VEXDREN-2710 file (C-alpha; in Angstrom, 1 decimal):
% VEXDREN-2710
k/r/px/py/pz
1/MET/132.4/119.4/92.0
2/GLY/129.8/116.9/91.6
3/HIS/128.5/113.7/90.1
4/GLU/125.7/114.2/88.0
5/LYS/124.4/111.5/87.6
6/SER/124.8/110.0/91.0
7/GLY/124.2/112.9/92.7
8/TYR/127.0/112.6/94.7
9/ARG/129.2/115.9/96.0
10/GLU/132.8/115.5/96.1
11/TYR/132.5/118.3/98.8
12/ASP/131.2/117.0/101.5
13/GLY/130.0/113.2/100.4
14/ILE/126.4/113.6/100.4
15/TYR/124.2/111.9/97.8
16/ASP/121.3/114.1/96.4
17/SER/118.4/112.0/95.5
18/CYS/118.4/112.2/91.1
19/SER/114.8/111.5/90.9
20/PRO/112.6/114.3/89.5
21/TRP/111.2/116.6/92.5
22/ILE/107.4/116.2/93.2
23/PRO/106.0/119.2/95.7
24/VAL/105.1/118.0/98.9
25/PRO/101.7/119.5/100.3
26/ARG/102.3/121.4/103.4
27/ASN/100.1/122.0/106.3
28/THR/97.8/118.8/105.5
29/ASP/96.6/115.9/107.6
30/PHE/97.0/112.5/106.4
31/THR/93.4/111.7/105.9
32/THR/92.4/114.6/103.5
33/TYR/95.5/114.2/101.7
34/CYS/94.9/110.6/101.1
35/LEU/91.0/110.7/100.7
36/PHE/90.1/113.9/100.0
37/GLN/91.3/114.8/96.8
38/GLN/89.8/114.3/93.0
39/GLN/89.1/110.9/92.8
40/SER/85.8/109.5/91.3
41/TRP/83.1/109.1/93.7
42/GLU/81.4/106.3/91.7
43/ASN/84.3/104.1/91.2
44/ALA/85.2/101.2/93.7
45/ALA/87.3/102.0/96.4
46/LEU/87.7/98.7/98.3
47/VAL/86.8/95.5/97.2
48/ASP/87.0/92.1/99.7
49/SER/88.9/89.1/97.7
50/LEU/86.3/86.9/99.2
51/THR/83.6/87.9/99.1
52/GLY/83.3/90.5/96.0
53/GLY/82.0/93.2/98.7
54/LYS/82.7/96.6/97.7
55/LEU/82.5/100.4/98.4
56/THR/83.3/103.3/96.5
57/PHE/85.1/106.0/97.2
58/GLY/81.7/108.1/97.6
59/GLU/81.0/105.4/100.4
60/LEU/84.9/105.3/101.8
61/LYS/84.6/109.2/102.6
62/THR/80.9/109.2/103.9
63/ARG/82.2/106.3/106.1
64/VAL/85.0/107.5/107.3
65/LEU/83.5/111.0/108.4
66/SER/80.3/109.2/109.8
67/ILE/83.2/107.1/111.9
68/SER/84.9/110.3/113.0
69/SER/81.8/111.5/114.0
70/GLY/80.7/108.5/115.9
71/LEU/83.9/108.4/117.9
72/ALA/84.2/112.1/118.7
73/GLN/80.0/111.7/120.0
74/LYS/82.1/108.9/122.2
75/GLY/84.8/110.8/123.8
76/LEU/87.1/110.1/121.1
77/LYS/90.3/113.3/120.9
78/LYS/92.9/114.6/119.3
79/GLY/96.2/113.3/120.7
80/ASP/94.6/110.0/122.2
81/VAL/95.9/106.6/120.8
82/VAL/93.8/104.1/119.3
83/MET/95.7/100.4/118.6
84/ILE/94.2/98.2/115.8
85/CYS/94.4/94.8/115.9
86/MET/92.4/92.9/113.6
87/PRO/93.1/91.1/109.9
88/ASN/93.2/93.0/107.1
89/SER/89.3/94.2/105.7
90/ILE/87.7/96.5/103.7
91/HIS/86.9/98.3/107.1
92/TRP/90.3/98.2/108.4
93/PRO/91.2/101.6/106.6
94/LEU/87.6/103.3/107.7
95/LEU/88.5/102.9/111.2
96/PHE/91.7/104.1/110.5
97/PHE/91.0/107.1/108.5
98/GLY/88.1/108.0/110.5
99/ALA/90.2/107.8/113.7
100/LEU/93.0/109.6/112.4
101/HIS/91.0/112.6/111.0
102/LEU/90.2/113.4/114.5
103/GLY/93.7/113.8/115.5
104/ALA/94.4/110.1/117.1
105/ILE/97.3/109.0/117.0
106/LEU/96.9/105.2/115.8
107/THR/99.3/102.2/116.6
108/THR/98.9/98.7/114.8
109/SER/99.4/95.2/115.9
110/ASN/99.6/91.9/114.8
111/PRO/96.5/90.0/115.7
112/LEU/98.7/87.0/116.0
113/SER/101.2/88.7/118.2
114/THR/101.3/87.1/121.8
115/VAL/99.2/88.9/124.3
116/ASN/101.9/89.1/126.1
117/ASP/103.7/91.3/123.6
118/ILE/100.5/93.4/122.5
119/SER/100.0/94.0/126.0
120/ARG/103.4/95.5/125.7
121/GLN/102.5/97.4/122.7
122/ALA/99.7/98.9/124.2
123/ARG/101.4/99.9/127.5
124/ASP/104.2/101.4/125.9
125/SER/101.9/103.6/123.4
126/LYS/100.0/104.1/126.2
127/ALA/96.7/103.5/124.3
128/ALA/93.3/104.7/125.0
129/TYR/91.1/102.6/122.8
130/LEU/91.2/98.7/120.9
131/VAL/89.8/98.2/117.5
132/THR/89.5/94.6/117.1
133/VAL/86.7/91.9/115.8
134/PRO/84.8/90.0/117.6
135/GLU/87.0/86.7/116.9
136/LEU/89.9/88.4/119.0
137/TRP/87.9/89.5/122.0
138/GLU/88.6/86.5/123.9
139/LYS/92.2/87.0/123.3
140/LEU/92.4/90.4/124.0
141/LYS/89.8/91.5/126.8
142/THR/92.5/91.5/129.2
143/LEU/94.3/94.6/128.0
144/ASN/90.8/96.2/129.5
145/LEU/90.9/99.1/127.1
146/PRO/87.5/100.7/126.0
147/LEU/86.8/98.8/123.2
148/VAL/85.5/99.9/119.2
149/LEU/84.3/96.6/117.8
150/ASN/84.6/96.0/114.1
151/ASP/81.3/94.3/114.1
152/ILE/80.3/94.1/110.4
153/ASP/81.3/91.7/107.8
154/ALA/82.5/92.7/104.2
155/LEU/79.2/91.9/102.7
156/GLY/77.5/94.2/105.5
157/VAL/75.8/91.5/108.0
158/ARG/76.4/92.5/111.5
159/LYS/78.4/90.1/113.3
160/PRO/76.9/88.9/117.1
161/PHE/78.7/89.7/119.9
162/GLY/77.5/88.2/123.0
163/ALA/80.0/90.0/125.5
164/SER/79.2/92.8/127.5
165/LEU/78.7/96.1/125.3
166/PRO/81.8/97.6/123.9
167/LEU/82.0/101.3/123.8
168/ALA/81.4/101.7/119.9
169/ARG/80.4/99.4/117.1
170/LEU/81.1/100.0/113.7
171/SER/77.5/99.0/112.7
172/GLU/76.5/102.3/115.3
173/LEU/79.3/104.8/114.1
174/LEU/78.1/104.3/110.6
175/GLU/74.6/105.9/111.1
176/ALA/76.3/109.4/113.2
177/ASP/76.1/112.4/110.7
178/PRO/79.0/112.7/108.6
179/TRP/78.6/116.0/108.3
180/SER/79.2/117.0/112.1
181/SER/82.5/115.3/112.2
182/PRO/84.4/118.1/114.1
183/ARG/87.2/120.1/112.3
184/VAL/90.4/119.7/114.3
185/LYS/93.6/121.4/113.7
186/ILE/96.0/119.1/113.1
187/GLU/99.6/120.5/112.3
188/GLU/101.9/118.8/110.1
189/SER/104.6/117.8/113.2
190/ASP/101.7/115.9/114.9
191/THR/102.0/112.3/115.2
192/ALA/99.9/110.1/113.2
193/VAL/101.0/106.8/114.1
194/LEU/103.5/104.4/115.7
195/LEU/104.2/101.6/114.0
196/TYR/106.2/98.9/116.0
197/SER/109.5/98.2/114.7
198/SER/109.6/94.1/113.8
199/GLY/112.0/93.4/116.6
200/THR/114.0/91.2/114.4
201/THR/117.2/92.0/115.9
202/GLY/116.4/93.1/119.6
203/PRO/113.1/94.5/121.6
204/SER/110.5/96.3/119.3
205/LYS/110.6/100.1/119.2
206/GLY/107.6/102.3/118.3
207/VAL/108.5/104.5/115.2
208/ILE/106.8/108.0/115.6
209/LEU/105.9/109.3/112.0
210/THR/104.2/112.2/111.8
211/HIS/101.5/113.4/109.3
212/LEU/104.2/115.2/107.3
213/ASN/106.3/112.1/107.4
214/CYS/103.5/109.8/106.1
215/VAL/102.5/112.8/103.6
216/ALA/106.0/112.9/102.3
217/ALA/106.5/108.6/102.3
218/VAL/103.3/108.6/99.7
219/ASN/104.1/111.6/97.9
220/GLN/107.3/110.2/96.2
221/MET/106.2/107.2/95.9
222/ASP/102.8/108.7/94.2
223/GLY/104.4/111.1/91.9
224/LEU/106.8/108.1/89.8
225/PRO/105.4/107.5/86.7
226/ARG/103.4/104.1/86.6
227/PRO/102.9/101.7/83.7
228/LEU/98.7/101.9/83.9
229/GLY/96.1/101.5/81.5
230/ASP/92.7/102.9/83.2
231/VAL/92.5/103.2/86.6
232/PRO/94.8/99.9/88.5
233/ILE/93.1/97.2/90.7
234/VAL/96.0/96.9/93.4
235/GLY/95.7/93.8/95.3
236/ILE/96.9/94.2/98.7
237/ILE/98.2/90.7/100.7
238/ILE/100.5/92.7/102.5
239/PRO/99.0/93.1/106.7
240/LEU/97.8/96.6/106.8
241/PHE/99.5/96.3/110.2
242/HIS/102.9/96.9/108.9
243/VAL/104.3/99.9/107.0
244/MET/104.4/98.7/103.7
245/GLY/101.2/97.6/103.6
246/LEU/99.7/100.6/105.4
247/ILE/101.2/103.6/103.7
248/GLY/103.2/102.0/100.9
249/VAL/100.2/100.2/99.1
250/CYS/97.0/101.2/101.3
251/SER/97.7/104.4/101.2
252/ASN/99.2/104.8/97.9
253/ALA/96.5/103.3/96.1
254/LEU/93.9/105.1/97.5
255/ARG/95.4/108.3/97.2
256/SER/95.7/107.5/93.7
257/GLY/92.3/106.8/93.2
258/ALA/93.2/102.8/92.6
259/GLN/90.7/100.0/93.6
260/LEU/91.9/98.2/95.8
261/VAL/91.3/94.7/96.8
262/ILE/91.7/93.5/100.0
263/PHE/92.8/90.2/101.2
264/PRO/92.6/88.8/105.0
265/ASN/95.6/86.7/105.0
266/PHE/97.9/84.7/102.4
267/ASP/96.7/81.6/100.5
268/LEU/98.5/81.1/97.3
269/GLU/95.8/79.5/95.4
270/LEU/93.2/82.0/96.9
271/MET/95.4/85.1/95.4
272/LEU/95.7/83.6/92.0
273/GLY/92.3/82.8/91.8
274/ALA/91.6/86.5/93.1
275/ILE/94.2/88.1/90.6
276/GLN/92.0/86.3/87.8
277/ARG/88.9/87.5/88.5
278/TYR/89.1/90.9/89.6
279/ARG/91.7/91.6/87.0
280/ILE/94.5/92.9/89.4
281/THR/97.4/94.9/87.8
282/HIS/99.5/95.6/90.3
283/MET/100.7/93.9/94.1
284/GLY/102.9/94.5/96.6
285/LEU/104.4/91.4/97.6
286/VAL/106.9/90.0/99.7
287/PRO/110.0/87.9/98.6
288/PRO/109.0/84.2/100.2
289/ILE/105.3/84.9/97.8
290/LEU/107.9/85.6/94.7
291/VAL/109.6/82.3/95.4
292/LEU/106.2/80.8/95.4
293/LEU/105.3/82.3/92.2
294/ALA/108.5/80.8/90.7
295/LYS/108.3/77.5/92.1
296/SER/104.3/76.1/92.5
297/LEU/102.8/74.6/90.1
298/LEU/99.7/76.1/90.9
299/VAL/100.3/79.1/89.2
300/GLU/100.0/77.1/85.8
301/LYS/96.0/76.8/86.6
302/TYR/95.1/80.6/87.1
303/ASP/95.1/83.5/84.3
304/LEU/97.0/85.9/85.3
305/SER/97.8/88.2/82.3
306/SER/96.0/91.3/84.0
307/MET/99.0/91.7/86.0
308/GLN/101.3/94.4/85.1
309/LEU/103.7/95.2/88.0
310/ILE/104.7/93.6/90.8
311/GLY/106.4/95.6/93.7
312/TYR/109.0/93.6/96.3
313/GLY/110.8/94.8/98.9
314/ALA/110.8/94.2/102.6
315/ALA/113.5/91.6/102.7
316/PRO/116.8/90.9/99.7
317/ALA/114.6/88.4/96.8
318/GLY/117.8/88.0/95.0
319/ASP/117.3/86.5/91.6
320/VAL/114.0/87.1/90.2
321/THR/114.4/85.5/87.0
322/GLY/112.1/82.5/87.9
323/VAL/109.0/85.0/88.1
324/SER/110.3/86.6/85.4
325/LYS/110.3/83.5/83.0
326/ARG/106.6/82.9/84.2
327/LEU/104.8/86.4/84.1
328/LYS/106.8/87.5/80.6
329/ASN/104.8/90.7/80.6
330/VAL/104.6/91.8/84.5
331/ILE/107.3/94.3/85.6
332/LEU/109.3/93.4/88.8
333/ARG/110.0/96.7/90.7
334/GLN/112.2/96.0/93.6
335/GLY/112.4/98.9/96.6
336/TYR/113.8/99.5/99.9
337/GLY/112.4/101.0/102.9
338/MET/112.6/101.2/106.6
339/THR/109.2/101.6/109.1
340/GLU/111.7/104.7/110.1
341/THR/111.2/105.8/106.5
342/GLY/107.4/105.1/106.5
343/ALA/108.2/102.6/103.8
344/SER/109.6/104.2/101.1
345/ALA/113.3/105.4/100.6
346/VAL/114.2/103.9/97.5
347/ILE/112.5/102.8/94.0
348/VAL/113.5/101.5/90.4
349/ARG/112.1/104.2/88.2
350/GLU/110.5/103.6/84.9
351/GLY/112.5/102.6/82.2
352/ASP/115.2/101.1/85.0
353/TYR/113.1/97.9/85.5
354/ASP/115.6/95.5/83.2
355/PHE/118.8/97.0/84.3
356/ALA/118.1/97.1/88.4
357/ASN/116.5/93.4/88.4
358/LYS/119.8/92.0/86.0
359/TYR/122.2/93.8/88.6
360/ASN/119.8/93.5/92.0
361/SER/119.5/97.2/92.4
362/CYS/116.6/98.7/94.4
363/GLY/116.7/102.0/92.2
364/HIS/117.2/105.1/93.1
365/LEU/116.7/107.8/95.8
366/CYS/113.5/108.9/96.5
367/CYS/113.4/112.7/96.0
368/TYR/112.9/114.1/99.0
369/LEU/116.2/112.0/100.4
370/GLN/119.4/112.6/100.9
371/ALA/122.0/110.0/101.6
372/GLN/125.4/109.0/102.6
373/ILE/127.5/105.6/102.3
374/VAL/130.1/105.7/105.5
375/ASP/133.3/103.9/106.2
376/VAL/132.2/101.6/109.3
377/SER/135.4/101.7/110.4
378/THR/136.8/105.4/110.1
379/GLY/133.1/106.9/109.9
380/LYS/134.0/109.2/106.9
381/PRO/132.1/109.4/103.9
382/LEU/132.8/107.1/100.5
383/PRO/132.4/108.1/96.9
384/PRO/130.5/105.9/94.2
385/ASN/131.2/102.0/94.1
386/GLN/132.5/101.7/97.4
387/GLU/129.9/99.8/100.2
388/GLY/129.8/101.2/103.8
389/GLU/126.5/101.8/105.9
390/LEU/123.9/103.4/104.2
391/TRP/122.8/106.8/105.8
392/LEU/119.6/108.8/105.0
393/ARG/117.9/112.1/105.5
394/GLY/114.8/113.7/104.2
395/LEU/111.2/114.6/104.6
396/ASN/109.9/111.4/105.2
397/ILE/112.5/110.0/108.5
398/MET/111.0/109.6/111.8
399/ALA/110.7/111.6/114.3
400/GLY/112.4/109.5/116.7
401/TYR/111.6/106.0/118.7
402/LEU/108.8/106.6/121.4
403/ASN/109.9/106.8/125.3
404/ASN/113.4/105.6/124.0
405/GLU/116.3/108.5/123.7
406/LYS/119.2/106.3/123.9
407/ALA/117.6/104.2/120.5
408/THR/116.5/107.5/119.0
409/ALA/120.1/108.9/119.9
410/GLU/121.8/106.0/118.4
411/THR/119.5/105.7/115.2
412/ILE/119.3/109.5/114.4
413/ASP/122.6/111.4/115.0
414/LYS/122.7/115.5/115.9
415/ASP/122.9/116.4/112.2
416/GLY/119.4/114.2/111.4
417/TRP/121.0/111.1/109.6
418/LEU/119.3/108.3/110.1
419/HIS/121.5/105.0/110.5
420/THR/120.2/102.4/109.0
421/GLY/122.3/99.6/109.6
422/ASP/122.2/98.6/106.4
423/LEU/125.3/97.6/104.1
424/ALA/125.1/99.5/101.1
425/LYS/126.8/101.0/97.9
426/ILE/125.4/103.6/95.3
427/ASP/126.9/103.4/91.7
428/GLU/128.0/106.3/89.2
429/ASN/124.6/106.6/88.0
430/GLY/122.8/106.6/91.2
431/PHE/121.7/103.1/91.6
432/VAL/121.7/101.7/95.3
433/TYR/122.4/98.2/96.0
434/ILE/121.3/96.8/99.3
435/VAL/124.0/94.4/100.3
436/ASP/122.5/92.9/103.8
437/ARG/122.2/94.0/107.4
438/LEU/125.6/94.8/108.8
439/LYS/124.9/92.9/112.1
440/GLU/124.0/89.8/109.8
441/LEU/127.4/89.6/107.3
442/ILE/129.4/86.9/108.3
443/LYS/133.0/87.0/109.1
444/TYR/134.9/84.2/107.8
445/LYS/138.4/84.5/108.5
446/GLY/138.2/88.3/107.9
447/PHE/136.1/88.6/105.0
448/GLN/132.6/89.6/104.6
449/VAL/130.1/87.6/103.5
450/ALA/126.4/88.2/103.0
451/PRO/123.8/86.0/103.6
452/SER/121.4/87.4/100.7
453/GLU/124.1/86.7/98.3
454/LEU/124.2/82.9/99.3
455/GLU/120.4/83.0/99.9
456/SER/120.1/84.2/96.5
457/VAL/122.0/81.3/95.0
458/LEU/120.5/78.4/96.7
459/LEU/117.1/79.8/95.4
460/ASN/118.7/79.0/92.2
461/HIS/118.5/75.4/93.0
462/PRO/115.4/73.7/91.2
463/GLU/115.0/71.3/94.4
464/ILE/115.4/74.4/97.0
465/THR/111.8/76.2/97.6
466/ASP/113.3/77.9/100.7
467/THR/116.6/78.9/102.6
468/ALA/118.1/81.3/105.1
469/VAL/121.9/81.6/105.7
470/ILE/123.3/82.7/108.9
471/PRO/126.8/82.7/111.0
472/PHE/128.0/80.2/113.1
473/PRO/130.8/80.3/115.4
474/ASP/134.1/78.3/114.5
475/GLU/137.5/78.3/116.7
476/GLU/139.5/78.3/113.2
477/ALA/137.4/81.0/110.9
478/GLY/136.0/83.0/113.4
479/GLU/132.1/82.0/111.9
480/ILE/131.2/80.5/109.3
481/PRO/128.0/80.1/106.8
482/VAL/125.5/77.4/107.9
483/ALA/122.4/76.9/105.3
484/PHE/119.1/76.1/106.4
485/VAL/117.5/74.5/103.4
486/VAL/113.6/73.5/102.5
487/LYS/113.7/71.2/100.0
488/ARG/111.3/70.1/97.9
489/ALA/108.8/67.5/98.2
490/GLY/110.1/63.8/97.0
491/SER/113.6/65.6/96.8
492/ASN/116.8/63.6/97.5
493/LEU/119.0/66.5/97.6
494/THR/122.0/65.9/100.0
495/GLU/124.3/68.5/102.5
496/ALA/126.9/67.4/99.9
497/ASP/124.8/68.0/96.8
498/VAL/124.4/71.7/98.2
499/MET/127.1/72.7/99.3
500/GLN/128.8/71.5/95.7
501/PHE/126.1/74.1/94.1
502/VAL/126.9/76.7/95.7
503/ALA/130.9/76.4/95.9
504/ASP/130.5/76.3/92.2
505/ARG/129.1/79.8/92.0
506/VAL/130.9/81.7/94.9
507/SER/134.5/83.0/95.8
508/PRO/136.0/80.2/97.8
509/TYR/135.3/82.0/101.3
510/LYS/132.0/82.3/100.3
511/LYS/130.9/78.9/100.5
512/VAL/128.5/77.2/102.2
513/ARG/130.0/75.2/104.9
514/LYS/126.8/73.1/106.7
515/VAL/123.8/72.7/105.8
516/VAL/120.4/71.9/108.0
517/PHE/117.1/70.3/106.2
518/ILE/114.0/71.5/108.0
519/SER/110.8/71.9/106.8
520/SER/110.1/75.5/106.8
521/ILE/111.9/79.1/107.4
522/PRO/111.0/80.7/110.2
523/LYS/109.3/84.3/109.1
524/LEU/107.6/87.3/110.1
525/GLU/104.2/88.1/107.9
526/SER/106.4/90.8/106.0
527/GLY/108.7/88.1/104.9
528/LYS/111.3/89.2/107.0
529/LEU/113.6/86.0/108.3
530/LEU/113.9/85.6/111.9
531/ARG/117.3/84.4/112.2
532/ARG/117.5/84.4/115.6
533/ASP/115.4/81.6/115.7
534/LEU/117.6/79.7/113.4
535/LYS/120.6/80.6/116.0
536/LYS/118.8/79.3/118.9
537/LEU/118.1/75.9/117.1
538/LEU/122.0/75.5/116.0
539/THR/122.8/76.3/120.1
540/SER/120.1/74.3/121.2
541/PRO/121.1/70.5/123.1
542/THR/119.8/68.5/120.4
543/SER/121.8/70.2/117.8
544/LYS/124.2/68.3/115.6
545/LEU/126.4/71.0/114.7
END
C-alpha cells in the first residue's frame, strides 16, 4: 500500500518523488547539455556586475570552443585534472566549460583558502593544470603547476603579468580557431568535476560527480515551473567554486537561456545597486545575506522591484518573514542539497511557496530521487511525520569520494543510499523538513535540541543581527545550548535579555543556558556556520564558561 501524496511505500519504507518526471538527456556531456541548446545567440549570457561588460550566448559558445581548441593545442587531454582557483568573473564559466569540453576533469578551489589547503587539494586531486588570475600568482606559484592565466578583465582589457611565461593566457586561447576544437568522446559515466566538501565536520573530501550526475542535477531543477516574464536576469553572488554557485545557479541559468549577472564577491550595497541597475529578477542567496536583507537599513535606499524570486539553501535560514515584509512581491523558495547530490535534492514547487515558508519546509523530493527516513537507533525506515536520518538515492548522487574508499562506504551503502547525516522528516503530503545535522544536535538531559531552531528564534529579536548555537559539556545535563550573539550597533542587550527572549518561545528543555556576545560569527562563503571554531573559543584558556 502506498501514500499517493507523500510517495511513501509501506511495504519497503521508501518515499518516491511526487515531482513531475522530466526525461533526462542520456549520453551527453555537461558542456553540450548546458551551452549548446536553443539559446538565442544575440541575447546577453554573462554580465559583469561592476563594469557592465557582457558576452552574448553566441560569444560565449564561440569562446568556449576557442578555449577548448587552444587548450588542446597546449596538450590538455581527456582525464587531465584542471584546478580553477580564482574569484567569480564572466570568464570563469568560459574556462570551466572550455576545459570540460575536452573531457578534462575540473576541480575548484576557494581563492581565499590557505596555500596549504589549496596544495593539499591539488595533490589529492592530482591536478595537472592551474587556472588563476595574475593577482593570485604569488600566492599559488609554489604549486608548480602549468599555468593557464585569466589575463583579461571584464571589459576585455589585457592585464599585465611580469612573471615567467605561463603555459597559456586566456587572451591567446581566445585567438584559437573555435571550429578546430577536437571532438572528444565523453561518456556519461566519466568524471566531470571534483568538488571538495566544506570540511566543517572533518577533513575536506573530493566529491566525484559524473557528467550524468551534473546533467541530472540541473535537469531536475530546469524543468520546474518558474514565475518568469521574458528572459530571466539571474544574479550570482555565490562563489562559482561552490556546488550551488557552479551547478545550482550558473549552469542552470545558462542552460535555460537566462542572463547571468556575475558578482566578483559579496558587498551588500554593491549587490543592491546591481539589482537596481540590471533589473535582476532572480538570485540564489545564503542565509546570512537573507538576514542582512531583513535587517539592514541600506535596503530602503534601492529600487528592488524587479526581483521575482530568491532561492536559498546551504544552511537553515529559519524564519524569513523579515525578508517577506520588506520584499512583499518576491517569492522566497527554499531548497536542500549537498555537494554529494550535485546541489539539488529537495526544492519547493510552484504553488507551495506560502505553505513551505510558513512551516519551514524545503519542499518536495526532486524528480530523480527516492528517500528513506531511517531511525538512527534501529536502522529501520520510518513512515510520514517521524524524524530520522535522511537517505537519498538517484541519478544525481555522487559516484563517491576520491581516494577514500572508507568514507565512500560509510556514506553510500551497498544499495546505493546516500546517508546524508541530516535529521529530517517527510509529512503526509511529501513535504520535506530538515531538522538539523545529526552530529550537531544538542543532547540536553536526554532530549535532543536542534541548534537551527534556537537560531531561528534568536534571529527574530530586533537587536540581534546574527547568531549561532552550539553544545557545551555540562556535568549534570550532558550538554547545554550556548548562544553566540552579534548585537546590533548601540544595543544594550544583556545575557539575561537573550535567555528570557528564547525561554518565552520554546519548550523548557530547549532554553539557551549561556550567551556569549561576539563581533561576528565565523562562516564559510557558502554561509555554513563554522561551529567547530566557536567550540574552540569555548574551550580556550581565556573562556569564561
